[in-house]
N, C-alpha and C positions, 0 to 999 in steps of 0.2 A: 504494500500500500504506500501511497505517496502522501506527503504533507498537504494539508488543506487550509484554505482561508474560508472561514464561515462568516458571511456578511449577514448580520442580523438586524432586522428593523426593530426600532423601539416599540414599546407598548402604546396603547391608546392614550391620547391626550385630550384635554378639555377642548382644544381647538379642532382636533379631529372630529369630535362630536358635533361641533358647530360647522363643520365643513369649510374651515378657513384655511387659506394658503399661508401657512406659518413656517417660514424658512430661515428667518434670521435669529441668531443667538440673542438672548438665552432661550426664548421660546416657552411654550406652555408646559405645565407639569403633567404628570401622568394622572389619569382618573383612577378610581378604585379598581375598575376593570383592567386598566393598563398595568397597575401594580400586580394584579392577579396573573395577567398574561406573562409578565416578566418572571414571576416566581415559577410558573408552569414551564416556561421554556428552559429555565435553569435545570429542572428535573429532566426535561427532554434531552438537553445536551449532555447530562450526566450519563445517559444511555447511548446517545448517538456518538459523542466524542470520547467520553470516558477518560481513561488514563492518557489519551493522546493530547488533551487540551493543555497547552503550555502557558497561555497568556490571554487576557481579555483587554481589548482596547475600546475606548469610547470616543465619540465625537465630543466637541466642546459644548454641545447643546444640552440643556438641562434634561430633557426627556430621555436622551440617549444615556446620560450619566446615571439617571435613576434606574433605568432598565438594566444597565451593566452591573450596578451594585446589587440589585435584587437577584438577578439571574446568577451572578457569581456566587453569592451567599448560598443560594439554594443548591447550586451545583456542588459546592463544597460539602454541605450537609448530606446531600444524597450520596456522595462518594466517601463519607466518613473522614473528611479532611478537616484540618484546623482552619479556623477563620484566617483569611489572608494567605492561604497556601497557594492560591492562584493569583498571580500578580495582575493588577488592574491599573491601566494608565489612560489618561485623557490626552488625546493628540489632536493637533490642528490638521485641517485639510480634508476631513471626511464628513463635514457637515452637509446639509441638504443643498441642492442647487437653488441659487438665489432667484426669486421670481420678480425682483425689481418693483415696479410700480403696482404690481398686483398683490403685493404683500398684505396679508390680513383681509383679503377680499374672499367672499364666499358666494357671490352671485353667479348666475348662470353664464353670463358673458365671460367672467374670469375663468370659470372651469372649462368652458369651451376653448378659450385661448390657451389655457394650460395644457389641455389634452392635445391640442394641435402641436404645441411646442414640444411636448414629451415625445410624440411620434417622430418629430424632426430630430430631436436629440438622439433617439435610438437608431435612427437611420443614418446618422452622421451628417446631417445637414448643417454646415458651418454657420448658416444665417439664422437657424432656428433659435428662438428665444422670446422673451417677453421684455418690453421696454424697461431699460434700467437694470435688467437681470443678466444672468450668466448664459454662456453658450456651453455646449457639451465639451468643447475644447478647453474652456476655462475650468471645467470640472476635472477633466483628466489631468490638466497641468498642475492641479493641487492634490488630487486624490492618488494618482499613480506614484508620485515620489513618496508619499506617506506609506503606501503598501510596500514600496521598495525598502524603505527603512525598517519596516516591521519584519520583512523577510530576511533582511540582513542580520537582524537580532536573533533569529531562530533558524535552526536547521530543518527546514521543511522537507528535506530529502530523507529525514529520519523519522517519518511517520508521525510528525507532530502536527497539532492543529493550533490555530490562533482564531479567536472570535473577535470580530470587528463590529461593534454596535453602531449602526449608522441610520440611514433614512431611506424611505421607500423609493423615491424617484432616482436618487443618486446611486443606489445599489443597482437598480435595473440598468442605468446608463453605463456604469463602470463594468458590470458583469457582461453586458452585451459587447462592449468594445474590447474587453479583455479576452473574450472567448470566440468572438465571431458568431455567436448564436443568432438565429433568425430574429431580426428586429421586430417582426410581426408577432412572433411568439412572445417576446419580451413585453411588447405593448399590450397584448391581450391577456397575459398571465399576471394578474394582480398580486402584489406582495403585501399580504395583510400584516397587521400589527404582530410583532414578535414571531414572524415567519422569517425564513432565511434561505439564502442562496449559497451553495458550496462550490468553491473553485479549487482546482488543483493546478498550480503553476508548472509542476513537473520539469523545472529547469528550462522551460520554453520562454520565448519572448512574449511580452504583453501583446495581446491580440491572438495568441495561439494557445492560451491556457485551456484546460478542460473544465467543463461544468458537469458536476456529478449530481447536483440536486438543485431544483428551482422551486422553492416553497414546497407544496405538497402535490404538485402537478406532475404527471408522467412526462418524461422527456421524449418528444415525438421521435427523435432519431434513435432512441434506444428501444422502441417498442417492436 
């Protein structure tokens, strides 16, 4: 088996419930359901990753940090580990894609424009974006170096896992461009709260990594 990067979306937030485009730090806190989701995914990762998990990383955004703390704590308890046995660090560069002028909007027009932009980001359209916001290249220019630094800190050739607690759209963007997965599959396969995508770099260059799990959906090319 090869080392894996587990890209985990945060739990439900109060602004998720309100359907607001909340992309700038610090962002909203987790709801009670979001906290429950974070605890549950910690148990899930204790089985899925188990002794392979070497480190947990979180984006600088509050909801990701809260998710990371809760999931890591539950993971440790499920594995009969001491508190703090799994290192947890907050890192720059892996926050959500900035939606610019559409920040904190939840109206139909905002969501239609966001959906159109997301489709463009996944398909590699350099012009896709929202006024005042980021492009997919902006995201890769900050996210990929962070993943590189994380991989440099761990021997992922030695069957180890790292969990990266991040955000829904940016995970789909990065995973699509890291692996070459069909952008239409990425667009149509929603990443729910506390669901995750699993990548295997396998020593390959970014854009040629393998994807071994995409939330709970079957991978069409493996059927």
